[in-house]
C-alpha positions in Angstrom: 83.3 114.1 107.9 85.3 111.5 106.0 85.0 108.0 107.2 88.5 107.6 108.4 88.2 111.0 110.2 85.0 109.7 111.8 86.9 106.7 113.2 89.5 109.1 114.7 86.7 111.2 116.1 85.2 108.1 117.8 88.7 107.4 119.3 88.8 110.9 120.6 85.4 110.6 122.2 83.9 113.3 119.9 81.5 111.2 117.9 78.1 109.8 119.0 77.7 106.1 119.5 78.6 104.1 116.4 75.6 102.8 114.5 75.4 99.1 113.9 76.2 98.4 110.3 73.4 96.9 108.2 74.4 93.3 107.7 74.3 91.6 104.3 76.8 88.8 104.5 76.5 88.0 100.8 77.5 91.5 99.9 80.7 91.0 101.9 81.9 88.0 99.9 85.2 88.5 98.2 85.9 85.8 95.6 89.5 85.2 94.6 91.0 87.5 97.2 94.5 86.8 98.5 94.2 85.7 102.1 96.7 86.7 104.7 97.2 83.7 107.1 98.8 83.8 110.5 99.1 80.6 112.6 99.4 80.4 116.3 102.3 78.0 116.9 101.8 75.1 119.4 104.5 75.0 122.0 105.3 71.2 122.2 106.6 69.4 125.3 108.7 66.3 126.0 107.8 63.5 128.4 109.9 65.1 131.2 107.9 68.3 131.0 110.6 70.4 129.2 109.9 72.2 126.0 110.6 70.3 122.8 112.7 73.0 121.1 113.6 71.0 118.1 110.0 70.2 117.3 109.0 73.9 118.0 111.7 75.2 115.6 110.7 72.7 112.9 107.1 73.7 113.2 107.9 77.4 113.0 109.9 76.7 109.8 107.2 74.6 108.1 104.5 77.2 109.0 106.5 80.0 107.3 107.3 77.6 104.3 103.5 77.1 103.9 103.1 80.9 103.4 101.7 81.6 106.9 103.2 84.0 109.4 104.1 82.2 112.6 102.5 83.7 115.7 104.3 82.7 118.9 103.5 83.2 122.6 99.8 83.0 121.8 97.1 81.1 123.6 98.2 78.1 121.6 101.7 78.6 123.0 100.4 78.7 126.6 101.2 82.5 126.8 99.3 82.8 130.1 101.0 79.7 131.6 104.7 79.8 130.7 107.2 81.9 132.6 109.1 84.9 131.4 112.3 82.9 130.6 110.4 80.5 128.4 108.6 83.4 126.7 111.9 85.1 125.9 113.4 81.8 124.7 110.5 81.3 122.3 111.3 84.7 120.7 114.9 83.8 120.4 114.3 80.4 118.8 111.7 81.9 116.4 114.1 84.6 115.2 116.9 82.1 114.8 114.7 79.8 112.8 113.2 82.4 110.5 116.2 84.6 109.7 114.8 87.9 108.5 111.3 86.6 107.8 108.4 88.3 109.8 106.5 86.9 112.7 103.9 87.9 115.3 104.3 87.5 119.1 101.9 87.9 122.0 102.5 90.8 124.4 101.1 89.2 127.6 100.7 91.0 130.9 99.7 88.9 133.9 97.5 90.6 136.4 94.5 89.9 138.7 90.8 91.0 138.6 90.5 94.6 139.7 94.0 95.5 138.6 94.8 98.9 137.0 95.9 99.0 133.4 99.7 98.6 133.5 101.1 100.5 130.5 104.7 100.0 131.7 104.3 96.2 131.7 103.0 96.3 128.2 105.9 98.5 127.1 108.3 96.0 128.5 106.7 93.2 126.6 106.6 95.2 123.4 110.3 96.1 123.8 111.2 92.5 124.1 109.3 91.5 121.0 110.9 94.4 119.1 114.3 93.2 120.3 113.7 90.0 118.3 112.1 91.8 115.3 108.5 90.6 115.9 105.2 92.4 115.5 103.4 92.6 118.9 99.8 91.5 119.3 98.4 92.9 122.5 96.9 90.3 124.7 94.1 91.5 126.9 94.5 91.7 130.7 92.1 92.4 133.6 93.6 95.9 133.8 92.9 96.6 130.1 89.5 95.1 129.7 88.2 96.3 133.1 88.0 99.9 131.9 85.1 101.7 130.2 85.2 101.7 126.4 86.7 105.2 125.9 89.5 104.4 128.4 90.2 101.0 126.6 90.6 102.9 123.3 92.9 105.5 125.1 95.0 102.6 126.4 95.5 101.2 122.9 96.4 104.7 121.7 99.0 105.0 124.5 100.4 101.6 123.4 100.5 103.0 119.8 102.8 105.8 121.0 105.3 103.1 121.9 104.7 100.5 119.2 104.7 101.9 115.6 102.9 98.8 114.3 100.8 96.4 116.4 97.7 94.2 116.4 94.9 94.2 118.9 93.1 91.1 120.2 89.6 90.5 121.3 89.4 87.2 123.2 86.1 85.6 124.4 86.0 84.5 128.0 85.5 80.9 126.9 89.3 81.0 126.1 90.5 83.1 129.1 88.9 84.8 132.0 90.6 88.2 131.3 89.2 88.2 127.7 86.5 90.6 126.5 84.6 91.2 123.2 84.3 95.0 122.7 81.2 96.9 121.7 81.2 98.3 118.2 82.0 101.9 119.4 85.1 100.7 121.1 86.1 98.7 118.0 85.6 101.8 115.9 88.0 103.5 118.2 90.6 100.9 117.4 90.2 101.7 113.7 91.1 105.3 114.5 94.5 104.4 115.8 97.0 104.4 112.9 99.5 102.2 114.6 96.9 99.5 115.2 97.0 97.7 111.8 94.5 94.9 112.6 92.8 93.0 115.3 92.2 89.3 116.0 88.6 88.6 116.8 87.9 85.4 118.9 84.2 85.5 119.9 83.3 82.4 117.9 80.4 84.4 116.5 79.9 85.0 112.8 77.5 87.9 113.3 79.9 89.8 115.5 82.7 89.3 113.0 80.5 90.3 110.1 79.7 93.5 111.9 83.4 94.2 112.3 84.0 93.5 108.6 81.2 95.9 107.5 82.5 98.6 109.9 86.1 98.0 108.6 85.0 98.3 105.0 83.2 101.6 105.8 85.8 103.2 108.0 89.3 101.8 107.2 89.6 99.2 104.4 93.3 98.5 105.0 92.6 97.3 108.6 93.0 93.5 109.0 90.1 91.7 110.7 91.9 88.5 111.7 89.4 85.8 112.4 90.0 83.7 115.4 86.9 81.7 114.8 88.0 78.1 114.7 84.4 77.1 114.3 83.9 79.1 111.1 87.2 79.2 109.2 85.3 80.1 106.0 85.1 83.7 107.3 88.0 84.3 104.9 85.4 84.3 102.2 83.9 87.5 103.5 87.0 89.5 103.8 88.6 88.3 107.1 92.2 87.3 107.2 93.1 84.9 110.0 95.2 84.1 113.1 94.0 80.7 114.1 95.0 78.0 116.5 93.5 75.4 114.2 96.0 76.2 111.5 98.8 74.9 113.7 97.4 71.4 113.1 98.0 71.7 109.3 99.7 74.9 108.1 100.5 73.1 104.8 96.8 72.4 104.2 95.7 75.9 105.2 98.2 77.3 102.7 96.8 75.0 100.0 93.2 76.0 100.9 94.1 79.7 100.7 95.7 79.3 97.3 92.6 77.5 96.1 90.4 80.5 97.1 92.7 82.9 95.3 92.6 80.8 92.2 88.8 80.3 92.2 89.3 76.5 92.6 86.1 74.9 93.8 88.2 72.3 95.7 88.5 75.1 98.3 85.1 74.2 99.7 85.9 70.5 100.0 89.2 71.0 101.8 87.7 73.8 103.9 84.9 71.4 105.0 87.4 68.8 106.1 89.5 71.3 108.0 86.3 72.6 109.6 85.4 69.1 110.7 88.8 69.0 112.5 88.0 72.4 114.1 84.6 71.3 115.4 86.1 68.3 117.0 89.2 69.9 118.4 87.5 73.1 119.7 84.5 71.5 121.5 84.1 72.2 125.2 86.2 72.6 127.2 87.7 74.8 124.5 91.2 75.3 126.0 91.8 71.5 125.6 92.2 72.1 121.9 95.9 72.4 122.6 96.0 68.8 123.6 94.1 67.9 120.5 96.8 69.8 118.5 99.5 67.8 120.3 97.7 64.5 119.6 97.3 65.5 115.9 100.8 66.7 115.4 102.1 63.5 117.0 100.2 61.2 114.7 101.5 63.3 111.8 105.1 62.6 113.1 105.8 66.3 113.5 106.3 66.2 117.3 107.5 63.4 119.5 104.9 63.4 122.3 101.4 64.7 122.9 102.4 66.2 126.3 101.0 69.6 127.1 101.8 72.3 129.7 101.0 70.7 133.1 98.3 73.2 133.8 96.5 72.8 130.5 93.4 70.7 130.1 93.6 67.4 128.2 91.5 65.2 125.9 90.7 61.5 126.3 92.9 59.0 124.6 89.9 57.8 122.5 90.2 61.1 120.5 93.2 59.7 118.7 91.1 57.4 116.6 88.9 60.2 115.4 91.9 62.4 114.7 93.5 59.6 112.7 90.4 59.3 110.6 90.4 63.0 109.9 94.1 63.0 109.0 93.6 60.1 106.6 91.0 62.2 104.7 93.1 65.3 104.8 96.3 63.7 103.7 94.9 63.0 100.3 95.4 66.7 99.5 99.2 66.5 100.0 
């Protein structure tokens, strides 16, 4: 059967297990391709613990101006920690800032281990995102990831009956306890859902992402594999696009890096190395503390007024600031 029909058959449970694609990373390289960049926006806070809305809106604006699509209410925006009112306010401020420009927003459903998949809760989140003109990206939940693979695919298909265009999201449990990296058969099932136009992959594993790229190329070339690997941001060389938390540190420089790749400019590799140095430092264990690293970095850039984080988010030591300053001094030469 045709490759795309095979993906649909996997989704319908009619195909045998999906074979592991033979990996040849060098064959995946795509020089001079145009990269689609999405950036998970940090939600900044003031000293009194309230949201710094002025800095948030300014950062959404500069991210879009750099050619990246802002992604709000993501892990970088404390999606699993903020309340419903704040989540809605984020959507409103984003739409107000961007006018008619596009953005992505996390559809987050809070539940507990052992919970059943709650389609109605996802529908409510999707409806709210649509109300503000955003594209939903489906956060995982215990109820979603606790199911067997075929039922997970069926859950996304049911979401697709409510959302004409959405992104899926694989999140490693180093980021959140409800996260799960799917097996390849389940991933192939996602490729068979027409409304699912891409999926963010956050395993921090090159091999797992290369497998997804090879499978995507075989089954559905228009499907976006959005790397969430902040420890390997050069995955864009192999055909991944991206939705990164690291890019919120420097959307301007990520935009320049992407343009260098499209132009075949060898400076791509030098700037990418510096940005990766920042990623290695900021995303070291405990990984969730990268959000404080982002706040520290954006503060020293003068883009936000404090390095406060959500009160339930992990923090970095003050000594990190000297290292971040050194990295910024090197990166700033590219502006």
